[in-house]
C-alpha positions as CSV (number, residue, x, y, z in Angstrom):
1,X,221.9,99.5,-136.1
2,X,219.9,100.3,-138.9
3,X,216.4,98.7,-140.3
4,X,217.1,97.1,-143.6
5,X,214.1,98.4,-145.7
6,X,214.8,102.0,-144.8
7,X,218.1,102.5,-143.2
8,X,216.3,104.3,-140.2
9,X,218.2,103.8,-136.9
10,X,216.9,100.7,-134.9
11,X,216.2,101.0,-131.3
12,X,214.4,97.8,-130.6
13,X,215.2,94.2,-131.4
14,X,212.8,91.4,-131.2
15,X,212.3,88.1,-133.2
16,X,209.6,89.8,-135.3
17,X,211.5,92.9,-136.0
18,X,214.7,90.8,-137.0
19,X,212.8,88.6,-139.2
20,X,211.4,91.7,-141.0
21,X,215.1,92.9,-141.8
22,X,216.1,89.2,-142.7
23,X,213.1,87.4,-144.0
24,X,214.9,84.5,-144.9
25,X,215.9,84.0,-141.4
26,X,212.7,82.9,-139.2
27,X,211.5,84.4,-136.0
28,X,212.2,81.1,-134.1
29,X,216.1,81.1,-135.2
30,X,216.3,84.7,-134.0
31,X,214.9,83.9,-130.6
32,X,217.2,80.8,-130.2
33,X,220.2,82.8,-131.5
34,X,219.6,85.5,-128.8
35,X,219.3,82.7,-125.9
36,X,222.4,80.9,-127.1
37,X,224.4,84.2,-127.3
38,X,223.0,85.3,-123.9
39,X,224.0,81.9,-122.4
40,X,227.5,82.4,-123.2
41,X,227.6,86.1,-122.2
42,X,226.3,85.2,-118.8
43,X,229.8,83.5,-117.9
44,X,231.2,87.3,-118.3
45,X,231.7,89.1,-114.9
46,X,231.9,92.6,-116.4
47,X,231.3,94.3,-119.7
48,X,233.0,97.5,-120.8
49,X,231.0,100.2,-122.8
50,X,232.9,103.2,-124.2
51,X,229.5,105.1,-124.1
52,X,226.4,105.3,-122.0
53,X,224.4,105.0,-125.3
54,X,226.3,101.7,-126.0
55,X,225.7,100.6,-122.5
56,X,221.9,101.5,-122.5
57,X,221.4,99.3,-125.8
58,X,223.1,96.0,-124.1
59,X,221.1,96.5,-121.0
60,X,217.8,97.0,-123.0
61,X,218.7,93.8,-124.8
62,X,219.4,91.8,-121.7
63,X,222.4,92.0,-120.0
64,X,222.4,92.7,-116.4
65,X,222.8,96.5,-115.6
66,X,225.4,95.7,-112.6
67,X,227.6,94.1,-114.9
68,X,227.9,97.1,-117.5
69,X,230.4,99.8,-116.7
70,X,230.9,102.8,-119.1
71,X,234.5,103.5,-119.6
72,X,235.7,105.8,-122.2
73,X,238.7,104.9,-124.8
74,X,242.0,105.6,-123.3
75,X,244.2,107.4,-126.0
76,X,247.8,108.4,-126.5
77,X,248.2,111.6,-128.1
78,X,248.3,111.7,-132.0
79,X,251.8,113.0,-133.0
80,X,252.3,116.4,-134.3
81,X,250.1,119.6,-133.8
82,X,247.7,121.1,-136.1
83,X,248.4,124.8,-137.5
84,X,245.3,127.0,-136.9
85,X,246.1,130.3,-138.3
86,X,244.4,133.4,-138.1
87,X,241.3,132.8,-140.6
88,X,238.3,135.4,-141.2
89,X,235.8,132.7,-142.2
90,X,236.2,129.2,-140.8
91,X,234.7,127.5,-143.9
92,X,236.8,124.2,-144.1
93,X,235.2,121.0,-143.5
94,X,236.9,117.4,-143.3
95,X,235.3,114.0,-143.5
96,X,237.6,111.2,-141.9
97,X,236.2,107.7,-141.7
98,X,235.4,104.6,-143.8
99,X,233.5,105.2,-147.0
100,X,230.5,103.0,-146.3
101,X,226.8,103.8,-146.9
102,X,226.3,104.0,-143.2
103,X,228.9,106.7,-142.6
104,X,227.1,109.2,-144.1
105,X,229.7,110.6,-146.8
106,X,226.6,111.2,-149.2
107,X,225.0,113.4,-146.8
108,X,228.3,115.4,-146.5
109,X,228.7,115.7,-150.2
110,X,225.0,116.6,-150.8
111,X,225.1,119.3,-148.0
112,X,228.1,120.9,-149.8
113,X,226.5,120.8,-153.1
114,X,223.5,122.7,-151.8
115,X,225.6,125.5,-150.2
116,X,227.3,125.8,-153.5
117,X,224.2,126.5,-155.3
118,X,224.6,123.5,-158.0
119,X,221.5,122.7,-160.2
120,X,221.1,119.0,-159.8
121,X,218.1,116.9,-158.8
122,X,219.6,115.7,-155.8
123,X,220.3,119.3,-154.3
124,X,217.4,121.3,-155.6
125,X,215.1,120.5,-152.5
126,X,218.0,121.3,-150.4
127,X,218.4,124.5,-151.9
128,X,214.6,125.3,-151.6
129,X,214.6,124.2,-147.8
130,X,217.6,126.5,-147.1
131,X,215.9,129.4,-149.2
132,X,212.6,129.0,-147.2
133,X,214.4,128.9,-143.7
134,X,216.3,131.8,-144.5
135,X,213.2,133.6,-145.9
136,X,215.2,134.9,-148.8
137,X,213.8,136.7,-152.0
138,X,213.6,135.3,-155.4
139,X,215.2,138.0,-156.9
140,X,219.0,137.2,-156.0
141,X,220.8,134.5,-157.3
142,X,221.0,131.5,-155.3
143,X,224.8,131.4,-154.8
144,X,224.6,134.8,-153.6
145,X,221.6,134.2,-151.2
146,X,223.5,131.4,-149.5
147,X,226.6,133.4,-148.6
148,X,229.9,131.9,-147.9
149,X,230.7,128.5,-149.6
150,X,232.4,125.6,-147.8
151,X,235.3,123.7,-148.9
152,X,235.3,120.1,-148.1
153,X,238.1,117.4,-147.6
154,X,237.3,113.9,-147.8
155,X,239.7,111.4,-145.9
156,X,239.0,107.8,-146.3
157,X,239.1,104.5,-148.1
158,X,237.5,101.2,-149.1
159,X,234.9,103.1,-151.5
160,X,236.0,100.4,-153.9
161,X,234.6,97.6,-151.5
162,X,231.2,99.1,-151.4
163,X,228.1,98.2,-153.3
164,X,228.0,99.6,-156.9
165,X,225.1,101.9,-156.8
166,X,226.7,103.6,-153.7
167,X,230.1,104.1,-155.4
168,X,228.4,105.6,-158.3
169,X,226.4,107.8,-156.1
170,X,229.7,109.0,-154.4
171,X,231.6,109.2,-157.8
172,X,228.6,111.6,-159.2
173,X,228.6,113.6,-156.1
174,X,232.5,114.2,-156.2
175,X,232.2,115.3,-159.7
176,X,229.5,117.6,-159.0
177,X,231.3,119.2,-156.2
178,X,234.9,119.1,-157.8
179,X,235.3,122.8,-157.5
180,X,234.4,122.5,-153.7
181,X,235.9,119.2,-152.6
182,X,239.2,117.7,-152.2
183,X,239.5,114.1,-152.4
184,X,242.5,113.1,-150.3
185,X,241.5,109.4,-150.0
186,X,243.5,107.0,-147.8
187,X,245.8,108.7,-145.4
188,X,248.5,107.5,-143.0
189,X,247.6,108.0,-139.6
190,X,251.0,109.8,-138.7
191,X,249.9,112.7,-141.1
192,X,246.8,113.5,-139.2
193,X,248.2,116.5,-138.0
194,X,248.8,117.8,-141.3
195,X,245.2,117.0,-142.5
196,X,243.6,118.7,-139.6
197,X,245.6,121.6,-140.3
198,X,243.7,121.6,-143.6
199,X,240.3,121.9,-141.8
200,X,238.5,123.9,-139.3
201,X,235.6,121.7,-138.7
202,X,235.2,117.8,-138.6
203,X,232.0,116.4,-139.7
204,X,230.7,112.9,-138.8
205,X,227.4,112.4,-140.7
206,X,226.9,108.8,-140.1
207,X,223.1,107.5,-140.3
208,X,223.6,104.7,-137.8
209,X,224.4,104.7,-134.3
210,X,228.1,105.3,-133.4
211,X,229.3,104.0,-130.0
212,X,232.1,106.3,-129.4
213,X,233.9,107.3,-132.6
214,X,237.7,107.5,-132.2
215,X,237.7,110.7,-134.9
216,X,235.8,112.6,-132.3
217,X,238.8,112.3,-129.9
218,X,241.1,112.9,-132.8
219,X,239.4,115.9,-133.7
220,X,239.4,117.3,-130.2
221,X,242.9,116.4,-129.6
222,X,244.0,118.9,-132.5
223,X,241.5,121.5,-131.2
224,X,238.7,121.0,-134.3
225,X,235.2,121.4,-133.3
226,X,232.8,118.4,-134.4
227,X,229.5,118.6,-136.4
228,X,227.6,115.2,-136.1
229,X,224.3,113.4,-136.6
230,X,222.2,113.8,-133.3
231,X,222.0,110.1,-132.6
232,X,224.0,107.5,-130.5
233,X,227.3,108.2,-129.1
234,X,228.1,110.8,-131.6
235,X,225.5,113.1,-129.7
236,X,226.7,111.9,-126.2
237,X,230.3,112.9,-126.9
238,X,230.1,116.2,-129.0
239,X,227.8,118.4,-126.8
240,X,225.7,120.7,-129.0
241,X,226.9,124.3,-128.7
242,X,229.7,123.5,-126.1
243,X,232.4,121.8,-128.2
244,X,230.4,121.1,-131.6
245,X,227.1,121.2,-133.3
246,X,224.6,118.4,-134.2
247,X,222.0,118.1,-137.0
248,X,219.3,115.8,-138.0
249,X,221.0,112.6,-138.9
250,X,220.7,111.4,-142.7
251,X,219.3,114.9,-143.5
252,X,221.6,117.0,-145.9
253,X,219.3,120.1,-145.8
254,X,220.1,120.1,-141.9
255,X,223.7,119.6,-142.1
256,X,223.8,122.3,-144.8
257,X,222.2,124.5,-142.4
258,X,224.5,124.0,-139.5
259,X,227.4,124.4,-142.0
260,X,226.1,127.6,-143.1
261,X,225.9,128.9,-139.3
262,X,229.1,127.6,-138.6
263,X,230.8,129.5,-141.3
264,X,228.7,132.8,-140.7
265,X,228.7,133.1,-137.1
266,X,231.4,135.3,-135.9
267,X,233.5,133.7,-132.9
268,X,231.7,130.6,-132.7
269,X,234.4,128.6,-133.8
270,X,236.5,130.0,-131.2
271,X,233.8,129.6,-128.5
272,X,233.3,125.8,-129.4
273,X,237.1,125.1,-129.3
274,X,237.1,126.5,-125.8
275,X,234.8,123.8,-124.5
276,X,236.8,121.0,-125.9
277,X,238.0,119.0,-122.8
278,X,241.6,117.2,-122.7
279,X,241.6,113.6,-124.0
280,X,241.0,110.6,-121.4
281,X,244.7,109.8,-121.0
282,X,245.6,106.0,-121.8
283,X,247.5,106.0,-118.6
284,X,244.2,106.8,-116.6
285,X,242.2,104.3,-118.7
286,X,245.0,101.5,-117.8
287,X,244.7,102.6,-114.2
288,X,241.1,102.2,-114.2
289,X,241.1,98.8,-115.8
290,X,243.8,97.4,-113.6
291,X,241.5,98.7,-110.6
292,X,238.5,97.1,-112.0
293,X,240.3,93.7,-112.8
294,X,241.5,93.6,-109.2
295,X,238.3,94.1,-107.8
296,X,236.7,91.4,-109.9
297,X,239.5,88.9,-108.6
298,X,238.6,89.7,-104.9
299,X,235.0,88.9,-105.8
300,X,234.1,85.8,-103.7
301,X,231.3,84.6,-106.0
302,X,232.5,85.0,-109.5
303,X,230.1,84.7,-112.5
304,X,231.8,81.7,-114.0
305,X,233.2,78.6,-112.8
306,X,236.4,78.5,-115.0
């Protein structure tokens, strides 16, 4: 989902491009690998994709379009209810997810550091970009010019399983933002309502293609608008300025700008919350899958002989 040399999202596969990411594997091997996998997948009657984005990727890769059906994940409602409260400034932002380099936790923390005006080699360019975008004058202290300051909450696990350089990067950013970020760490899913009550916005800053992140459905269930990267299934599930906001993927300055807008725009949180639609119920999902399965059973010419 990302190119190995630069972590750029990958939209096209070929033996040559795959070999560029994995030079120890020959182009011929990648060609034969694809043929081998497709020979097995040809026995499948129907593929289910939880997003149009994912369906399109597989169709581009070679699956027959008529064999791919888009079907959202059905969800049973999480337990509990989130407390909203009447708050003048919606300045609390939450990250929920695995702490891997591709989930973009560093993007989230760098954006918070920028908005708090920390003098750091990582955030100075972000501050300059925000100041230029706002047209601020140089005579006012940075923190005052940037207005409200966000508080972040980080929920997730497995940082200890990541590459050492990424662990060090996150540790440095958490230390740098310790006055602005609460590190919750691993949490019990049964406590999700309690954690959602502590945030106004859920931020999904992934730098790779997400297909249909479950955290989006969880955020929506608890009435939390989502701020997400503008790529993949995230951008499909979160409608910009309808039930959430988009920012440029892998761009902390863009995220910082959107977070600033989210905090400073009166009524925006309420407006986006009103745009959240109910979850796709598990009962409806099961009915749709059952209907599809029965339809395939009635097919006179199945796609396999088994």
